[in-house]
FILO-983060 format. One record per residue (C-alpha): residue number from 1; residue in one letter; chain; x, y, z. Coordinates in nm, 2 decimals. Layout:
<atom zator="NUM" tordo="a" tornu="A" u="X" v="Y" w="Z"/>
...
% end
This chain:
<atom zator="1" tordo="p" tornu="A" u="-6.40" v="0.29" w="7.91"/>
<atom zator="2" tordo="k" tornu="A" u="-6.45" v="0.34" w="7.53"/>
<atom zator="3" tordo="a" tornu="A" u="-6.29" v="0.69" w="7.57"/>
<atom zator="4" tordo="t" tornu="A" u="-5.95" v="0.53" w="7.65"/>
<atom zator="5" tordo="l" tornu="A" u="-5.70" v="0.55" w="7.37"/>
<atom zator="6" tordo="e" tornu="A" u="-5.55" v="0.21" w="7.41"/>
<atom zator="7" tordo="p" tornu="A" u="-5.58" v="0.12" w="7.04"/>
<atom zator="8" tordo="a" tornu="A" u="-5.37" v="0.43" w="6.96"/>
<atom zator="9" tordo="p" tornu="A" u="-5.04" v="0.25" w="7.01"/>
<atom zator="10" tordo="i" tornu="A" u="-5.15" v="-0.01" w="6.76"/>
<atom zator="11" tordo="p" tornu="A" u="-5.12" v="0.21" w="6.45"/>
<atom zator="12" tordo="i" tornu="A" u="-4.79" v="0.33" w="6.58"/>
<atom zator="13" tordo="e" tornu="A" u="-4.67" v="-0.03" w="6.60"/>
<atom zator="14" tordo="f" tornu="A" u="-4.78" v="-0.08" w="6.24"/>
<atom zator="15" tordo="e" tornu="A" u="-4.60" v="0.23" w="6.14"/>
<atom zator="16" tordo="k" tornu="A" u="-4.29" v="0.09" w="6.30"/>
<atom zator="17" tordo="a" tornu="A" u="-4.35" v="-0.24" w="6.13"/>
<atom zator="18" tordo="e" tornu="A" u="-4.39" v="-0.09" w="5.78"/>
<atom zator="19" tordo="p" tornu="A" u="-4.03" v="0.02" w="5.76"/>
<atom zator="20" tordo="t" tornu="A" u="-3.92" v="-0.32" w="5.86"/>
<atom zator="21" tordo="k" tornu="A" u="-4.11" v="-0.46" w="5.57"/>
<atom zator="22" tordo="v" tornu="A" u="-3.97" v="-0.20" w="5.33"/>
<atom zator="23" tordo="e" tornu="A" u="-3.62" v="-0.28" w="5.46"/>
<atom zator="24" tordo="a" tornu="A" u="-3.69" v="-0.65" w="5.40"/>
<atom zator="25" tordo="a" tornu="A" u="-3.80" v="-0.56" w="5.05"/>
<atom zator="26" tordo="e" tornu="A" u="-3.50" v="-0.35" w="4.99"/>
<atom zator="27" tordo="e" tornu="A" u="-3.28" v="-0.63" w="5.12"/>
<atom zator="28" tordo="a" tornu="A" u="-3.46" v="-0.88" w="4.90"/>
<atom zator="29" tordo="t" tornu="A" u="-3.42" v="-0.67" w="4.58"/>
<atom zator="30" tordo="p" tornu="A" u="-3.05" v="-0.75" w="4.54"/>
<atom zator="31" tordo="a" tornu="A" u="-3.13" v="-1.12" w="4.56"/>
<atom zator="32" tordo="p" tornu="A" u="-3.20" v="-1.15" w="4.19"/>
<atom zator="33" tordo="s" tornu="A" u="-2.88" v="-0.97" w="4.10"/>
<atom zator="34" tordo="p" tornu="A" u="-2.67" v="-1.29" w="4.11"/>
<atom zator="35" tordo="v" tornu="A" u="-2.90" v="-1.43" w="3.84"/>
<atom zator="36" tordo="s" tornu="A" u="-2.84" v="-1.14" w="3.60"/>
<atom zator="37" tordo="p" tornu="A" u="-2.46" v="-1.19" w="3.59"/>
<atom zator="38" tordo="e" tornu="A" u="-2.51" v="-1.56" w="3.51"/>
<atom zator="39" tordo="a" tornu="A" u="-2.73" v="-1.46" w="3.22"/>
<atom zator="40" tordo="g" tornu="A" u="-2.46" v="-1.21" w="3.11"/>
<atom zator="41" tordo="e" tornu="A" u="-2.17" v="-1.45" w="3.14"/>
<atom zator="42" tordo="v" tornu="A" u="-2.23" v="-1.59" w="2.79"/>
<atom zator="43" tordo="p" tornu="A" u="-2.23" v="-1.26" w="2.59"/>
<atom zator="44" tordo="a" tornu="A" u="-1.95" v="-1.11" w="2.80"/>
<atom zator="45" tordo="p" tornu="A" u="-1.67" v="-1.31" w="2.64"/>
<atom zator="46" tordo="e" tornu="A" u="-1.83" v="-1.27" w="2.30"/>
<atom zator="47" tordo="t" tornu="A" u="-1.80" v="-0.90" w="2.32"/>
<atom zator="48" tordo="r" tornu="A" u="-1.44" v="-0.91" w="2.43"/>
<atom zator="49" tordo="e" tornu="A" u="-1.29" v="-1.16" w="2.19"/>
<atom zator="50" tordo="p" tornu="A" u="-1.39" v="-0.98" w="1.87"/>
<atom zator="51" tordo="a" tornu="A" u="-1.23" v="-0.67" w="2.02"/>
<atom zator="52" tordo="k" tornu="A" u="-0.89" v="-0.82" w="1.95"/>
<atom zator="53" tordo="y" tornu="A" u="-0.97" v="-0.83" w="1.58"/>
<atom zator="54" tordo="q" tornu="A" u="-1.14" v="-0.49" w="1.54"/>
<atom zator="55" tordo="p" tornu="A" u="-1.04" v="-0.31" w="1.22"/>
<atom zator="56" tordo="v" tornu="A" u="-0.78" v="-0.05" w="1.28"/>
<atom zator="57" tordo="l" tornu="A" u="-0.78" v="0.13" w="0.95"/>
<atom zator="58" tordo="t" tornu="A" u="-1.06" v="0.31" w="0.76"/>
<atom zator="59" tordo="a" tornu="A" u="-1.05" v="0.42" w="0.40"/>
<atom zator="60" tordo="g" tornu="A" u="-1.35" v="0.59" w="0.25"/>
<atom zator="61" tordo="g" tornu="A" u="-1.59" v="0.45" w="0.51"/>
<atom zator="62" tordo="w" tornu="A" u="-1.47" v="0.09" w="0.45"/>
<atom zator="63" tordo="q" tornu="A" u="-1.31" v="-0.08" w="0.75"/>
<atom zator="64" tordo="l" tornu="A" u="-1.00" v="-0.27" w="0.63"/>
<atom zator="65" tordo="p" tornu="A" u="-0.96" v="-0.61" w="0.79"/>
<atom zator="66" tordo="p" tornu="A" u="-0.68" v="-0.64" w="1.05"/>
<atom zator="67" tordo="i" tornu="A" u="-0.39" v="-0.87" w="1.04"/>
<atom zator="68" tordo="g" tornu="A" u="-0.54" v="-1.06" w="1.34"/>
<atom zator="69" tordo="i" tornu="A" u="-0.78" v="-1.25" w="1.12"/>
<atom zator="70" tordo="l" tornu="A" u="-0.49" v="-1.45" w="0.98"/>
<atom zator="71" tordo="d" tornu="A" u="-0.35" v="-1.75" w="1.16"/>
<atom zator="72" tordo="k" tornu="A" u="-0.03" v="-1.71" w="1.35"/>
<atom zator="73" tordo="p" tornu="A" u="0.27" v="-1.90" w="1.21"/>
<atom zator="74" tordo="a" tornu="A" u="0.35" v="-2.23" w="1.38"/>
<atom zator="75" tordo="e" tornu="A" u="0.70" v="-2.25" w="1.53"/>
<atom zator="76" tordo="v" tornu="A" u="0.91" v="-2.54" w="1.40"/>
<atom zator="77" tordo="e" tornu="A" u="1.24" v="-2.60" w="1.58"/>
<atom zator="78" tordo="l" tornu="A" u="1.52" v="-2.77" w="1.39"/>
<atom zator="79" tordo="s" tornu="A" u="1.79" v="-2.97" w="1.55"/>
<atom zator="80" tordo="q" tornu="A" u="2.11" v="-2.75" w="1.54"/>
<atom zator="81" tordo="t" tornu="A" u="2.31" v="-3.06" w="1.61"/>
<atom zator="82" tordo="d" tornu="A" u="2.17" v="-3.23" w="1.30"/>
<atom zator="83" tordo="i" tornu="A" u="2.24" v="-2.92" w="1.09"/>
<atom zator="84" tordo="q" tornu="A" u="2.60" v="-2.90" w="1.21"/>
<atom zator="85" tordo="e" tornu="A" u="2.65" v="-3.27" w="1.14"/>
<atom zator="86" tordo="r" tornu="A" u="2.52" v="-3.23" w="0.79"/>
<atom zator="87" tordo="a" tornu="A" u="2.76" v="-2.94" w="0.73"/>
<atom zator="88" tordo="k" tornu="A" u="3.05" v="-3.16" w="0.85"/>
<atom zator="89" tordo="l" tornu="A" u="2.93" v="-3.45" w="0.61"/>
<atom zator="90" tordo="i" tornu="A" u="2.93" v="-3.21" w="0.32"/>
<atom zator="91" tordo="a" tornu="A" u="3.29" v="-3.10" w="0.37"/>
<atom zator="92" tordo="e" tornu="A" u="3.40" v="-3.46" w="0.43"/>
<atom zator="93" tordo="a" tornu="A" u="3.22" v="-3.59" w="0.12"/>
<atom zator="94" tordo="l" tornu="A" u="3.37" v="-3.32" w="-0.10"/>
<atom zator="95" tordo="g" tornu="A" u="3.72" v="-3.38" w="0.05"/>
<atom zator="96" tordo="s" tornu="A" u="3.69" v="-3.76" w="-0.03"/>
<atom zator="97" tordo="y" tornu="A" u="3.66" v="-3.67" w="-0.40"/>
<atom zator="98" tordo="g" tornu="A" u="3.96" v="-3.44" w="-0.39"/>
<atom zator="99" tordo="v" tornu="A" u="3.76" v="-3.12" w="-0.37"/>
<atom zator="100" tordo="e" tornu="A" u="3.88" v="-2.87" w="-0.11"/>
<atom zator="101" tordo="a" tornu="A" u="3.58" v="-2.68" w="0.03"/>
<atom zator="102" tordo="k" tornu="A" u="3.43" v="-2.56" w="0.36"/>
<atom zator="103" tordo="v" tornu="A" u="3.09" v="-2.46" w="0.47"/>
<atom zator="104" tordo="v" tornu="A" u="3.09" v="-2.09" w="0.56"/>
<atom zator="105" tordo="q" tornu="A" u="2.72" v="-2.01" w="0.61"/>
<atom zator="106" tordo="i" tornu="A" u="2.40" v="-2.20" w="0.69"/>
<atom zator="107" tordo="n" tornu="A" u="2.05" v="-2.06" w="0.60"/>
<atom zator="108" tordo="t" tornu="A" u="1.76" v="-2.25" w="0.74"/>
<atom zator="109" tordo="g" tornu="A" u="1.43" v="-2.24" w="0.55"/>
<atom zator="110" tordo="p" tornu="A" u="1.09" v="-2.39" w="0.61"/>
<atom zator="111" tordo="t" tornu="A" u="1.15" v="-2.70" w="0.39"/>
<atom zator="112" tordo="v" tornu="A" u="1.52" v="-2.70" w="0.30"/>
<atom zator="113" tordo="t" tornu="A" u="1.84" v="-2.58" w="0.46"/>
<atom zator="114" tordo="q" tornu="A" u="2.09" v="-2.41" w="0.23"/>
<atom zator="115" tordo="f" tornu="A" u="2.46" v="-2.47" w="0.30"/>
<atom zator="116" tordo="g" tornu="A" u="2.69" v="-2.20" w="0.16"/>
<atom zator="117" tordo="v" tornu="A" u="3.01" v="-2.38" w="0.05"/>
<atom zator="118" tordo="e" tornu="A" u="3.32" v="-2.18" w="-0.03"/>
<atom zator="119" tordo="p" tornu="A" u="3.54" v="-2.36" w="-0.29"/>
<atom zator="120" tordo="g" tornu="A" u="3.90" v="-2.42" w="-0.18"/>
<atom zator="121" tordo="w" tornu="A" u="4.22" v="-2.45" w="-0.39"/>
<atom zator="122" tordo="d" tornu="A" u="4.36" v="-2.70" w="-0.63"/>
<atom zator="123" tordo="r" tornu="A" u="4.72" v="-2.71" w="-0.52"/>
<atom zator="124" tordo="k" tornu="A" u="5.02" v="-2.85" w="-0.70"/>
<atom zator="125" tordo="y" tornu="A" u="5.32" v="-2.98" w="-0.52"/>
<atom zator="126" tordo="k" tornu="A" u="5.67" v="-3.10" w="-0.60"/>
<atom zator="127" tordo="e" tornu="A" u="5.87" v="-3.35" w="-0.41"/>
<atom zator="128" tordo="i" tornu="A" u="6.20" v="-3.23" w="-0.26"/>
<atom zator="129" tordo="k" tornu="A" u="6.43" v="-3.50" w="-0.13"/>
<atom zator="130" tordo="e" tornu="A" u="6.66" v="-3.40" w="0.15"/>
<atom zator="131" tordo="r" tornu="A" u="6.89" v="-3.58" w="0.38"/>
<atom zator="132" tordo="d" tornu="A" u="6.89" v="-3.53" w="0.75"/>
<atom zator="133" tordo="k" tornu="A" u="7.20" v="-3.51" w="0.97"/>
<atom zator="134" tordo="d" tornu="A" u="7.21" v="-3.89" w="0.99"/>
<atom zator="135" tordo="g" tornu="A" u="7.21" v="-3.92" w="0.61"/>
<atom zator="136" tordo="n" tornu="A" u="6.85" v="-4.05" w="0.58"/>
<atom zator="137" tordo="v" tornu="A" u="6.65" v="-3.94" w="0.28"/>
<atom zator="138" tordo="k" tornu="A" u="6.34" v="-3.74" w="0.36"/>
<atom zator="139" tordo="v" tornu="A" u="6.07" v="-3.62" w="0.11"/>
<atom zator="140" tordo="r" tornu="A" u="5.93" v="-3.28" w="0.16"/>
<atom zator="141" tordo="l" tornu="A" u="5.63" v="-3.14" w="-0.04"/>
<atom zator="142" tordo="e" tornu="A" u="5.66" v="-2.78" w="-0.16"/>
<atom zator="143" tordo="e" tornu="A" u="5.36" v="-2.60" w="-0.30"/>
<atom zator="144" tordo="i" tornu="A" u="5.44" v="-2.46" w="-0.64"/>
<atom zator="145" tordo="s" tornu="A" u="5.09" v="-2.32" w="-0.75"/>
<atom zator="146" tordo="k" tornu="A" u="4.73" v="-2.31" w="-0.65"/>
<atom zator="147" tordo="t" tornu="A" u="4.41" v="-2.23" w="-0.84"/>
<atom zator="148" tordo="r" tornu="A" u="4.05" v="-2.20" w="-0.72"/>
<atom zator="149" tordo="v" tornu="A" u="3.84" v="-2.52" w="-0.74"/>
<atom zator="150" tordo="k" tornu="A" u="3.60" v="-2.50" w="-1.04"/>
<atom zator="151" tordo="v" tornu="A" u="3.24" v="-2.47" w="-0.95"/>
<atom zator="152" tordo="e" tornu="A" u="3.16" v="-2.75" w="-1.20"/>
<atom zator="153" tordo="r" tornu="A" u="3.35" v="-3.00" w="-0.99"/>
<atom zator="154" tordo="i" tornu="A" u="3.11" v="-2.94" w="-0.70"/>
<atom zator="155" tordo="s" tornu="A" u="2.80" v="-2.94" w="-0.92"/>
<atom zator="156" tordo="s" tornu="A" u="2.90" v="-3.28" w="-1.07"/>
<atom zator="157" tordo="l" tornu="A" u="2.90" v="-3.44" w="-0.72"/>
<atom zator="158" tordo="a" tornu="A" u="2.53" v="-3.38" w="-0.65"/>
<atom zator="159" tordo="s" tornu="A" u="2.44" v="-3.75" w="-0.65"/>
<atom zator="160" tordo="d" tornu="A" u="2.73" v="-3.84" w="-0.44"/>
<atom zator="161" tordo="l" tornu="A" u="2.65" v="-3.57" w="-0.18"/>
<atom zator="162" tordo="a" tornu="A" u="2.29" v="-3.68" w="-0.17"/>
<atom zator="163" tordo="l" tornu="A" u="2.41" v="-4.04" w="-0.09"/>
<atom zator="164" tordo="a" tornu="A" u="2.64" v="-3.91" w="0.18"/>
<atom zator="165" tordo="l" tornu="A" u="2.37" v="-3.71" w="0.34"/>
<atom zator="166" tordo="a" tornu="A" u="2.10" v="-3.98" w="0.30"/>
<atom zator="167" tordo="a" tornu="A" u="1.88" v="-3.73" w="0.13"/>
<atom zator="168" tordo="s" tornu="A" u="1.63" v="-3.82" w="-0.14"/>
<atom zator="169" tordo="s" tornu="A" u="1.76" v="-3.53" w="-0.36"/>
<atom zator="170" tordo="i" tornu="A" u="1.96" v="-3.21" w="-0.32"/>
<atom zator="171" tordo="r" tornu="A" u="1.98" v="-2.90" w="-0.53"/>
<atom zator="172" tordo="i" tornu="A" u="2.31" v="-2.71" w="-0.60"/>
<atom zator="173" tordo="e" tornu="A" u="2.29" v="-2.35" w="-0.69"/>
<atom zator="174" tordo="a" tornu="A" u="2.63" v="-2.25" w="-0.83"/>
<atom zator="175" tordo="p" tornu="A" u="2.69" v="-1.98" w="-0.74"/>
<atom zator="176" tordo="i" tornu="A" u="2.43" v="-1.81" w="-0.51"/>
<atom zator="177" tordo="p" tornu="A" u="2.34" v="-1.48" w="-0.69"/>
<atom zator="178" tordo="g" tornu="A" u="2.54" v="-1.20" w="-0.53"/>
<atom zator="179" tordo="k" tornu="A" u="2.76" v="-1.43" w="-0.32"/>
<atom zator="180" tordo="s" tornu="A" u="3.09" v="-1.60" w="-0.38"/>
<atom zator="181" tordo="v" tornu="A" u="2.97" v="-1.93" w="-0.25"/>
<atom zator="182" tordo="v" tornu="A" u="2.80" v="-2.24" w="-0.39"/>
<atom zator="183" tordo="g" tornu="A" u="2.46" v="-2.32" w="-0.24"/>
<atom zator="184" tordo="i" tornu="A" u="2.37" v="-2.68" w="-0.15"/>
<atom zator="185" tordo="e" tornu="A" u="2.01" v="-2.72" w="-0.06"/>
<atom zator="186" tordo="v" tornu="A" u="1.92" v="-3.02" w="0.15"/>
<atom zator="187" tordo="p" tornu="A" u="1.56" v="-3.12" w="0.25"/>
<atom zator="188" tordo="n" tornu="A" u="1.48" v="-3.07" w="0.62"/>
<atom zator="189" tordo="t" tornu="A" u="1.39" v="-3.37" w="0.83"/>
<atom zator="190" tordo="t" tornu="A" u="1.10" v="-3.16" w="0.97"/>
<atom zator="191" tordo="f" tornu="A" u="0.90" v="-2.94" w="0.73"/>
<atom zator="192" tordo="g" tornu="A" u="0.74" v="-2.61" w="0.83"/>
<atom zator="193" tordo="l" tornu="A" u="0.45" v="-2.43" w="0.67"/>
<atom zator="194" tordo="v" tornu="A" u="0.48" v="-2.08" w="0.53"/>
<atom zator="195" tordo="n" tornu="A" u="0.16" v="-1.90" w="0.60"/>
<atom zator="196" tordo="l" tornu="A" u="0.05" v="-1.56" w="0.48"/>
<atom zator="197" tordo="r" tornu="A" u="0.09" v="-1.38" w="0.81"/>
<atom zator="198" tordo="s" tornu="A" u="0.45" v="-1.49" w="0.87"/>
<atom zator="199" tordo="v" tornu="A" u="0.54" v="-1.31" w="0.54"/>
<atom zator="200" tordo="i" tornu="A" u="0.33" v="-1.00" w="0.59"/>
<atom zator="201" tordo="e" tornu="A" u="0.47" v="-0.92" w="0.93"/>
<atom zator="202" tordo="t" tornu="A" u="0.83" v="-0.92" w="0.81"/>
<atom zator="203" tordo="p" tornu="A" u="1.02" v="-0.59" w="0.77"/>
<atom zator="204" tordo="a" tornu="A" u="1.09" v="-0.68" w="0.40"/>
<atom zator="205" tordo="f" tornu="A" u="0.71" v="-0.68" w="0.32"/>
<atom zator="206" tordo="q" tornu="A" u="0.64" v="-0.38" w="0.54"/>
<atom zator="207" tordo="k" tornu="A" u="0.90" v="-0.18" w="0.35"/>
<atom zator="208" tordo="i" tornu="A" u="0.72" v="-0.24" w="0.02"/>
<atom zator="209" tordo="n" tornu="A" u="0.38" v="-0.19" w="0.18"/>
<atom zator="210" tordo="a" tornu="A" u="0.48" v="0.15" w="0.31"/>
<atom zator="211" tordo="k" tornu="A" u="0.54" v="0.27" w="-0.05"/>
<atom zator="212" tordo="s" tornu="A" u="0.26" v="0.08" w="-0.23"/>
<atom zator="213" tordo="n" tornu="A" u="-0.09" v="-0.07" w="-0.15"/>
<atom zator="214" tordo="l" tornu="A" u="-0.02" v="-0.34" w="-0.40"/>
<atom zator="215" tordo="a" tornu="A" u="0.24" v="-0.53" w="-0.20"/>
<atom zator="216" tordo="l" tornu="A" u="0.23" v="-0.91" w="-0.25"/>
<atom zator="217" tordo="a" tornu="A" u="0.35" v="-1.17" w="-0.01"/>
<atom zator="218" tordo="m" tornu="A" u="0.50" v="-1.44" w="-0.24"/>
<atom zator="219" tordo="g" tornu="A" u="0.65" v="-1.67" w="0.02"/>
<atom zator="220" tordo="k" tornu="A" u="1.00" v="-1.75" w="0.15"/>
<atom zator="221" tordo="g" tornu="A" u="1.32" v="-1.85" w="-0.02"/>
<atom zator="222" tordo="a" tornu="A" u="1.53" v="-2.16" w="0.03"/>
<atom zator="223" tordo="g" tornu="A" u="1.73" v="-1.98" w="0.30"/>
<atom zator="224" tordo="g" tornu="A" u="1.42" v="-1.85" w="0.49"/>
<atom zator="225" tordo="e" tornu="A" u="1.44" v="-1.50" w="0.34"/>
<atom zator="226" tordo="t" tornu="A" u="1.11" v="-1.32" w="0.27"/>
<atom zator="227" tordo="v" tornu="A" u="1.00" v="-1.30" w="-0.09"/>
<atom zator="228" tordo="a" tornu="A" u="0.77" v="-1.00" w="-0.15"/>
<atom zator="229" tordo="a" tornu="A" u="0.70" v="-0.78" w="-0.46"/>
<atom zator="230" tordo="d" tornu="A" u="0.51" v="-0.47" w="-0.57"/>
<atom zator="231" tordo="l" tornu="A" u="0.24" v="-0.56" w="-0.82"/>
<atom zator="232" tordo="a" tornu="A" u="0.24" v="-0.20" w="-0.95"/>
<atom zator="233" tordo="r" tornu="A" u="0.59" v="-0.25" w="-1.08"/>
<atom zator="234" tordo="m" tornu="A" u="0.51" v="-0.57" w="-1.27"/>
<atom zator="235" tordo="p" tornu="A" u="0.41" v="-0.52" w="-1.63"/>
<atom zator="236" tordo="h" tornu="A" u="0.29" v="-0.88" w="-1.63"/>
<atom zator="237" tordo="l" tornu="A" u="0.25" v="-1.16" w="-1.38"/>
<atom zator="238" tordo="l" tornu="A" u="0.25" v="-1.53" w="-1.48"/>
<atom zator="239" tordo="v" tornu="A" u="0.17" v="-1.80" w="-1.23"/>
<atom zator="240" tordo="a" tornu="A" u="0.26" v="-2.14" w="-1.36"/>
<atom zator="241" tordo="g" tornu="A" u="0.35" v="-2.48" w="-1.22"/>
<atom zator="242" tordo="a" tornu="A" u="0.27" v="-2.85" w="-1.21"/>
<atom zator="243" tordo="t" tornu="A" u="-0.05" v="-2.99" w="-1.06"/>
<atom zator="244" tordo="g" tornu="A" u="-0.05" v="-2.95" w="-0.68"/>
<atom zator="245" tordo="s" tornu="A" u="0.25" v="-2.71" w="-0.68"/>
<atom zator="246" tordo="g" tornu="A" u="0.04" v="-2.43" w="-0.52"/>
<atom zator="247" tordo="k" tornu="A" u="-0.09" v="-2.21" w="-0.80"/>
<atom zator="248" tordo="t" tornu="A" u="-0.43" v="-2.16" w="-0.65"/>
<atom zator="249" tordo="a" tornu="A" u="-0.28" v="-2.10" w="-0.30"/>
<atom zator="250" tordo="c" tornu="A" u="-0.06" v="-1.83" w="-0.46"/>
<atom zator="251" tordo="l" tornu="A" u="-0.36" v="-1.66" w="-0.62"/>
<atom zator="252" tordo="n" tornu="A" u="-0.56" v="-1.67" w="-0.30"/>
<atom zator="253" tordo="s" tornu="A" u="-0.27" v="-1.52" w="-0.11"/>
<atom zator="254" tordo="t" tornu="A" u="-0.25" v="-1.24" w="-0.37"/>
<atom zator="255" tordo="i" tornu="A" u="-0.62" v="-1.16" w="-0.33"/>
<atom zator="256" tordo="c" tornu="A" u="-0.59" v="-1.15" w="0.05"/>
<atom zator="257" tordo="c" tornu="A" u="-0.29" v="-0.91" w="0.03"/>
<atom zator="258" tordo="l" tornu="A" u="-0.49" v="-0.68" w="-0.19"/>
<atom zator="259" tordo="l" tornu="A" u="-0.80" v="-0.69" w="0.03"/>
<atom zator="260" tordo="l" tornu="A" u="-0.60" v="-0.62" w="0.35"/>
<atom zator="261" tordo="h" tornu="A" u="-0.48" v="-0.28" w="0.22"/>
<atom zator="262" tordo="n" tornu="A" u="-0.75" v="-0.18" w="-0.03"/>
<atom zator="263" tordo="t" tornu="A" u="-1.12" v="-0.13" w="-0.04"/>
<atom zator="264" tordo="p" tornu="A" u="-1.34" v="-0.34" w="-0.28"/>
<atom zator="265" tordo="d" tornu="A" u="-1.39" v="-0.04" w="-0.50"/>
<atom zator="266" tordo="d" tornu="A" u="-1.01" v="0.00" w="-0.54"/>
<atom zator="267" tordo="v" tornu="A" u="-0.97" v="-0.37" w="-0.61"/>
% end
């Protein structure tokens, strides 16, 4: 009876069982995998976000900072209805003082809006009395001469215009350089900030920067136009102003412009 090989199938059964254990182990190995992504979720966004601000230029082994490190400009919407109403008030106020003029252009800036006023004419008339077919006397005015309204007449009405516009103060630029209009600058009801990036990304600044690495973003004019300059073409640069007028901010912007396009050794 001991010669019977009945136990022989038993090892065979264990051999069949071993693969099942291995398969179970293989199936169990992916189980920890959901844990690893959870641990990797925190660094994943950290590696992506800085990619937006990776330096794009290299000069002499130094990576120049990208424009993305600067804050984007905030959009400030001005009421077009309010602007058109102010233009109408300017023409009416000037007309009430006998000054013929009309608003021909409007330039909206971050803090003020510049209205371009074209002076009209000082006209002289003479009365001509005529009788109609019924014999009634009628008076007709005939223009005999006209001359342009003097710019000084518009400038002298600054206080009256401020009163009509309910503005604390206005500034009159007579005339606007390079234009045949008088500029009347009125403070906006909503002010907007001029940040460095909004000036650097303009075509006017990029045109200067394409020719020189010393391009400076100075700000924006009253009409919203970009003000930029090339430091290399300045024999001297004087920054002056009253307390709190922005001298330090101007110097900081100047330094940032230089560091964006030059290495520390060049600066």
